[in-house]
Backbone as CSV, one residue per row, in Angstrom:
resi,resn,N_x,N_y,N_z,CA_x,CA_y,CA_z,C_x,C_y,C_z
1,MET,-1.271,21.542,95.528,-0.205,22.131,94.893,0.575,23.101,95.272
2,THR,1.733,22.748,95.277,2.927,23.915,95.814,2.672,25.277,94.984
3,SER,3.506,26.099,95.651,3.798,27.508,95.082,4.499,27.363,93.694
4,GLY,5.454,26.678,93.833,6.477,26.542,92.776,5.513,25.936,91.498
5,THR,4.742,24.882,91.878,4.244,24.242,90.528,2.911,25.373,90.217
6,ARG,2.477,26.393,91.080,1.618,27.148,90.486,2.016,28.059,89.423
7,ILE,3.650,28.564,89.953,4.017,29.542,88.964,4.744,29.106,87.630
8,LEU,4.970,27.881,87.831,5.249,26.961,86.907,4.070,26.881,85.633
9,SER,2.985,26.491,86.382,1.434,26.350,85.455,1.197,27.728,84.586
10,ALA,1.462,28.675,85.621,1.123,30.134,85.234,1.946,30.395,84.077
11,CYS,3.303,30.492,83.934,4.354,30.695,83.102,4.020,29.548,81.841
12,VAL,3.512,28.447,81.763,3.154,27.697,80.683,1.964,28.279,79.969
13,VAL,0.930,29.040,80.788,-0.435,29.258,80.316,0.137,30.935,79.579
14,VAL,1.105,31.538,80.325,1.370,33.026,79.525,2.077,32.678,78.103
15,LEU,3.090,31.673,78.196,3.633,31.361,77.202,2.728,30.833,76.078
16,ALA,1.775,30.095,76.228,0.997,29.431,75.439,0.014,30.654,74.807
17,ALA,-0.426,31.525,75.442,-1.134,32.713,75.142,-0.448,33.695,74.235
18,ALA,1.208,33.758,74.289,1.866,34.777,73.617,2.188,34.104,72.339
19,SER,2.449,32.630,72.369,2.378,31.907,70.851,1.148,32.286,70.306
20,LEU,0.136,32.065,70.681,-1.239,32.195,69.811,-1.130,33.453,69.595
21,ALA,-1.111,34.655,70.429,-1.298,36.023,69.570,-0.038,35.997,68.448
22,THR,0.869,35.931,68.763,2.046,36.006,67.711,1.425,35.038,66.425
23,GLY,1.151,33.947,66.492,0.488,33.107,65.568,-0.877,34.044,64.717
24,CYS,-1.682,34.585,65.498,-2.665,35.303,64.662,-2.183,36.426,64.056
25,ALA,-1.428,37.207,64.623,-0.845,38.463,64.085,-0.002,38.026,62.728
26,SER,0.561,36.840,62.734,1.428,36.699,61.575,0.263,36.219,60.338
27,LYS,-0.745,35.393,60.894,-1.850,34.807,59.979,-2.723,36.123,59.209
28,ARG,-2.782,37.275,60.223,-3.569,38.179,59.641,-2.850,39.166,58.737
29,GLN,-1.621,39.339,58.891,-0.668,39.888,57.921,-0.491,39.313,56.877
30,THR,-0.346,37.980,56.753,-0.260,37.019,55.677,-1.373,37.404,54.832
31,GLU,-2.714,37.079,55.393,-3.982,37.529,54.583,-3.989,38.659,54.052
32,LYS,-3.504,39.729,54.706,-3.420,41.181,54.001,-2.600,41.170,52.797
33,GLN,-1.404,40.576,52.931,-0.736,40.607,51.731,-1.292,40.047,50.411
34,ASN,-1.725,38.795,50.869,-2.577,37.789,49.856,-3.721,38.758,49.164
35,ASN,-4.580,39.533,50.099,-5.493,40.502,49.379,-4.908,41.504,48.540
36,ASN,-3.918,42.136,48.975,-3.303,43.072,48.276,-2.797,42.562,46.960
37,GLU,-2.363,41.582,46.805,-1.920,40.890,45.686,-2.722,40.480,44.900
38,GLY,-4.127,40.044,45.533,-5.113,39.779,44.603,-5.926,40.979,43.797
39,ASP,-6.049,42.061,44.770,-6.373,43.365,44.211,-5.407,43.858,43.198
40,LEU,-4.487,43.602,43.104,-3.409,43.882,41.996,-3.496,43.214,41.056
41,PHE,-3.858,41.973,41.064,-3.651,41.124,39.935,-5.305,41.243,39.214
42,SER,-6.334,41.533,40.066,-7.765,41.981,39.323,-7.543,42.825,38.542
43,GLN,-6.578,43.890,38.656,-6.592,44.956,38.063,-5.861,44.836,36.647
44,TYR,-5.102,43.778,36.360,-4.617,43.544,35.105,-5.708,42.769,34.331
45,ASP,-5.672,43.477,33.259,-6.838,42.927,32.083,-5.993,42.229,31.000
46,GLY,-4.807,41.947,31.018,-4.097,40.988,30.003,-3.529,41.867,29.051
47,ALA,-3.963,43.267,29.076,-3.301,43.897,27.984,-1.887,44.433,28.325
48,ASN,-0.985,45.019,27.270,0.497,45.206,27.811,0.192,46.728,28.685
49,TYR,1.416,46.676,29.481,1.443,47.904,30.545,1.862,48.921,29.489
50,ASP,1.356,50.274,29.907,1.427,51.183,29.051,3.062,51.821,29.451
51,ASP,3.293,51.892,30.929,4.021,52.608,31.276,5.475,51.715,31.305
52,MET,5.709,50.633,30.816,6.618,49.714,30.894,7.516,49.745,29.661
53,GLU,8.777,50.253,29.805,9.525,50.210,28.560,10.359,48.771,28.146
54,THR,10.508,48.392,27.230,11.242,47.238,27.127,12.163,47.409,25.735
55,VAL,13.051,46.425,25.842,14.179,46.235,24.664,13.884,45.262,23.730
56,GLU,14.120,45.555,22.650,13.997,44.502,21.761,15.186,44.051,21.027
57,GLY,15.846,43.253,21.882,17.100,42.570,21.266,18.356,43.445,20.301
58,ASP,18.689,44.447,21.049,19.743,45.443,20.589,20.985,44.489,20.312
59,GLU,21.512,44.945,19.319,22.766,44.331,19.017,23.980,44.876,19.987
60,VAL,24.682,43.858,20.593,25.919,44.050,21.405,27.171,44.035,20.484
61,ASP,28.043,44.968,20.696,29.339,44.700,20.081,30.263,43.510,20.694
62,ASP,31.025,42.908,19.697,31.659,41.631,20.417,32.685,41.841,21.389
63,GLN,32.500,41.116,22.683,33.216,41.592,23.760,34.794,40.869,23.429
64,GLY,35.071,40.329,22.557,36.246,39.694,22.375,36.588,38.317,23.169
65,ASP,37.587,37.670,22.968,37.716,36.262,23.654,37.950,36.468,25.166
66,SER,37.856,35.433,25.888,38.212,35.397,27.156,38.931,34.390,27.609
67,VAL,39.545,34.295,28.992,40.311,33.093,29.358,39.350,32.304,30.198
68,ALA,39.179,31.050,30.011,38.563,30.102,30.964,38.738,30.082,32.457
69,PRO,37.589,30.089,33.068,37.675,30.277,34.487,38.792,29.166,35.204
70,GLY,38.899,28.015,34.727,39.786,27.111,35.314,41.221,27.436,34.920
71,THR,41.489,28.165,33.601,42.834,28.333,33.544,43.336,29.546,34.294
72,LEU,42.463,30.659,34.834,42.523,31.764,35.608,42.925,31.212,36.858
73,GLN,42.114,30.218,37.151,42.509,29.530,38.787,43.826,28.892,38.634
74,ASN,44.032,28.328,37.522,45.360,27.641,37.564,46.344,28.714,37.560
75,ILE,46.416,29.767,36.828,47.312,30.925,36.842,47.737,31.266,38.528
76,LYS,46.532,31.414,39.320,46.234,32.165,40.410,47.325,31.090,41.295
77,ASP,46.899,29.734,41.126,47.485,28.805,42.115,48.972,28.390,41.897
78,THR,49.388,28.690,40.649,50.962,28.330,40.011,51.644,29.679,40.783
79,ILE,51.195,30.654,40.469,51.714,31.789,41.217,51.966,31.746,42.949
80,GLU,50.705,31.322,43.423,50.913,31.352,44.795,51.661,29.935,45.297
81,ASN,51.744,28.822,44.742,52.462,27.676,44.790,53.756,27.213,44.669
82,VAL,53.846,27.862,43.459,55.223,27.667,42.835,56.195,28.808,42.701
83,TYR,55.508,29.836,42.254,56.631,31.280,41.979,56.610,32.008,42.956
84,GLU,55.742,32.011,44.170,55.971,32.711,45.416,56.957,32.494,46.068
85,ARG,58.087,31.504,45.785,59.355,31.489,46.527,60.210,32.675,45.900
86,ASP,60.118,32.788,44.731,60.866,33.974,44.057,60.597,35.456,44.682
87,PHE,59.319,35.572,45.270,59.258,36.526,45.951,60.227,36.834,47.435
88,GLY,60.201,35.779,48.123,60.970,35.592,49.191,62.550,35.776,48.861
89,ARG,62.992,35.148,47.916,64.269,35.257,47.406,64.618,36.505,47.119
90,CYS,63.813,37.066,46.532,64.137,38.434,46.084,64.048,39.546,47.360
91,LEU,63.451,39.445,48.510,63.392,40.158,49.716,64.657,39.903,50.388
92,GLN,64.931,38.551,50.488,66.409,38.323,50.961,67.342,38.757,50.725
93,LYS,67.442,39.459,49.486,68.582,40.082,48.901,68.561,41.599,49.563
94,ASP,67.315,42.322,49.623,67.390,43.758,50.410,67.607,43.215,52.031
95,MET,67.218,42.166,52.495,67.384,41.953,53.950,69.061,41.876,53.913
96,ASP,69.501,41.107,53.339,71.157,41.071,53.463,71.598,42.363,53.150
97,ALA,71.712,43.098,52.216,72.111,44.467,51.524,72.045,45.535,52.778
98,PHE,70.896,45.450,53.529,70.425,46.480,54.582,70.855,46.013,55.804
99,GLU,71.366,44.396,55.951,71.575,43.695,57.031,70.538,44.036,58.266
100,ASN,69.282,43.722,57.841,68.179,43.810,58.660,67.126,42.797,57.867
101,ARG,66.704,42.113,58.918,65.648,41.077,58.647,64.324,41.448,58.880
102,TRP,64.245,42.690,59.186,62.500,43.014,59.386,62.338,44.276,58.291
103,ILE,62.019,43.382,57.052,61.737,44.324,55.973,60.487,43.454,55.462
104,ALA,59.462,44.219,55.372,58.256,43.715,54.948,57.325,44.608,54.179
105,GLY,56.378,44.460,53.347,55.228,44.909,52.704,54.453,44.271,51.595
106,THR,53.682,45.078,51.132,53.036,44.541,50.297,53.314,44.937,48.790
107,PHE,52.654,44.167,47.598,53.091,44.994,46.094,52.114,44.302,45.228
108,THR,51.977,44.728,43.855,51.096,44.418,43.307,52.128,43.965,41.994
109,LEU,51.678,42.934,41.371,52.680,42.563,40.082,51.706,42.252,38.926
110,SER,51.846,43.174,37.628,51.129,42.496,36.394,51.942,41.661,35.723
111,VAL,51.696,40.796,35.105,52.355,40.052,34.365,51.327,39.428,32.895
112,THR,52.100,39.583,31.885,51.341,39.301,30.651,51.739,38.057,30.364
113,ILE,50.918,37.073,29.804,51.085,35.750,29.604,50.769,35.610,27.979
114,ASN,51.465,35.394,27.272,50.990,34.761,25.860,50.211,33.333,25.451
115,THR,49.941,32.954,24.475,49.136,31.914,24.382,49.841,30.777,24.533
116,GLU,51.393,30.705,24.574,52.157,29.485,24.650,52.506,29.552,26.440
117,GLY,52.093,30.119,27.169,52.258,29.987,28.713,53.502,30.789,29.257
118,LYS,54.176,31.456,28.363,55.457,32.446,28.770,54.763,33.763,29.164
119,VAL,55.528,34.301,30.158,55.553,35.538,30.673,56.117,36.628,29.628
120,ILE,55.868,37.504,28.955,56.298,38.247,28.048,56.152,39.694,28.494
121,GLY,55.724,40.026,29.739,55.439,41.306,30.315,55.558,41.380,31.785
122,ALA,56.431,41.990,32.496,56.228,41.978,34.154,56.227,43.420,34.541
123,GLU,55.642,43.989,35.621,55.850,45.105,36.163,54.991,45.189,37.477
124,LEU,55.807,45.763,38.306,55.557,45.987,39.784,54.731,47.468,39.605
125,THR,53.304,47.182,39.608,52.484,48.577,39.504,52.455,48.999,41.069
126,GLN,52.549,48.357,41.970,52.433,49.134,43.464,53.482,48.242,44.152
127,ILE,54.199,49.140,45.336,54.869,48.474,46.184,55.360,49.441,47.270
128,ASP,55.259,48.555,48.532,55.341,49.027,49.687,56.090,48.066,50.798
129,ILE,57.130,48.161,50.364,58.244,47.272,51.348,59.348,48.345,51.656
130,GLU,59.466,47.892,52.966,60.477,48.651,53.690,60.634,48.172,54.913
131,GLU,61.954,48.734,55.659,62.315,48.093,57.122,61.142,48.687,57.628
132,ARG,60.840,47.551,58.545,59.790,47.695,59.837,60.273,47.931,61.109
133,LYS,61.513,47.495,61.294,62.453,48.096,62.646,63.490,48.639,62.389
134,VAL,63.696,49.641,62.671,64.984,50.510,62.430,65.572,51.148,63.752
135,PRO,67.109,51.363,63.835,67.478,51.700,64.915,67.208,52.858,65.096
136,LYS,67.097,53.353,66.561,66.523,54.754,66.922,67.641,55.672,66.107
137,GLY,66.905,56.834,65.473,67.404,58.071,65.032,67.505,57.627,63.598
138,LYS,67.265,56.414,62.976,67.419,56.254,61.490,66.159,56.089,60.818
139,THR,65.720,56.226,59.690,64.459,56.178,58.850,64.565,54.901,58.173
140,ALA,63.350,54.612,58.014,63.116,53.407,57.224,63.664,53.279,56.045
141,ARG,64.453,52.462,55.303,64.715,52.492,53.997,63.759,51.547,53.013
142,LYS,63.343,51.955,52.018,62.675,51.183,50.994,63.456,50.151,50.516
143,ALA,63.023,48.949,50.134,63.410,47.964,49.258,64.055,48.453,47.873
144,GLU,65.071,47.985,47.620,65.687,48.588,46.374,65.902,47.593,45.348
145,ILE,66.231,46.242,45.860,66.754,45.328,44.911,65.127,44.342,44.352
146,PHE,64.331,44.513,45.205,63.144,43.499,45.239,62.337,43.813,43.785
147,PRO,62.262,45.303,43.514,61.158,45.274,42.217,62.236,44.537,40.987
148,GLY,63.141,44.957,40.616,63.879,44.415,39.538,63.891,43.077,39.549
149,CYS,64.484,42.303,40.770,64.715,40.949,41.031,63.150,40.504,40.660
150,VAL,62.331,40.838,40.901,60.861,40.285,40.895,60.369,40.288,39.496
151,GLU,60.507,41.385,38.814,60.234,41.339,37.293,61.027,40.740,36.373
152,GLU,62.578,40.573,36.980,63.572,39.713,36.196,62.928,38.158,36.223
153,SER,62.568,37.702,37.414,61.941,36.475,37.939,60.989,36.084,37.018
154,ALA,60.134,37.050,36.919,58.585,36.807,36.303,58.785,36.506,35.084
155,TYR,59.775,36.885,34.328,60.073,36.532,32.763,60.392,35.059,32.467
156,LYS,60.898,34.427,33.697,61.145,32.894,33.576,60.186,31.967,33.760
157,TRP,59.160,32.410,34.106,57.798,31.999,34.852,57.148,31.341,33.495
158,GLU,56.404,30.280,33.422,55.806,29.384,32.654,54.440,28.966,33.169
159,PHE,53.333,28.911,32.302,51.819,28.344,32.912,51.652,27.335,31.793
160,ASP,50.911,26.353,32.613,50.339,25.103,32.100,49.245,24.803,32.627
161,PRO,48.000,25.010,32.077,47.587,25.414,30.619,48.019,26.792,30.364
162,PRO,48.169,26.835,29.051,48.408,28.639,28.818,47.174,29.339,28.584
163,PRO,46.954,30.441,28.690,45.796,31.229,28.494,45.382,31.185,26.890
164,GLU,43.977,31.064,26.493,43.415,31.118,25.435,43.825,32.390,24.348
165,ILE,44.151,33.478,25.205,44.559,34.561,24.366,45.600,35.198,25.412
166,GLU,46.365,36.337,24.704,47.022,37.081,25.574,46.675,37.690,26.848
167,TYR,47.003,37.377,28.045,46.306,37.916,29.057,47.222,38.360,30.131
168,THR,46.860,39.723,30.670,47.499,40.035,31.822,46.858,39.929,32.965
169,HIS,47.740,39.249,33.981,47.316,38.935,35.302,47.844,39.740,36.378
170,THR,46.948,40.348,37.244,47.502,41.037,38.361,47.413,40.397,39.689
171,TYR,48.648,40.425,40.392,48.630,39.550,41.576,49.153,40.261,42.612
172,SER,48.406,40.451,43.743,48.758,41.194,45.014,49.486,40.275,45.982
173,GLY,50.516,40.841,46.617,50.970,39.967,47.748,51.547,40.589,48.746
174,LYS,52.131,39.854,49.627,52.752,40.386,51.097,54.010,39.666,51.096
175,VAL,54.944,40.076,51.472,56.389,39.534,51.927,56.845,40.141,53.269
176,GLY,57.898,39.251,53.851,58.455,39.556,55.023,58.066,38.992,56.389
177,GLU,58.726,39.063,57.101,58.305,38.435,58.353,57.300,39.089,59.286
178,ALA,57.149,40.398,59.011,55.970,40.944,59.643,54.680,40.520,59.079
179,PHE,54.505,39.612,58.065,53.326,39.186,57.574,53.176,37.652,57.522
């Protein structure tokens, strides 16, 4: 037997011993847990727990109607796949006015949709859109046309299927070349 073979054999023996030790320790831990559960179970005599509080079917106020998950997903998808072009078109107006293509940022738009699928309310609740690259010595200008343009565009939106109740959807988006 060569020295390499002896070393390999020794390694195999050490690994086997380690596996057995780990297996035994694991088995002892499982047995201990089972014994503890058995002890706990043997203490239960079938009577009610005195220290446990229960609630007997309290009345809950009607939470109102809701919008089906599929309709909610449809609204989100329609904004992202159909009406998202309105955001870019509105941003383009600020780019043209500032003569600067490096305008970008984030915004949050809330639209209220009636049961016929028409937008009856639109408001930009958060907007952080401004020039991202400015000539030296100048300060970044915030988008001025974008807010009014987006709100005006949103009033033309329609959703099919419409929500089952009047519903306000909040959409958070990003616009501009920096994103």
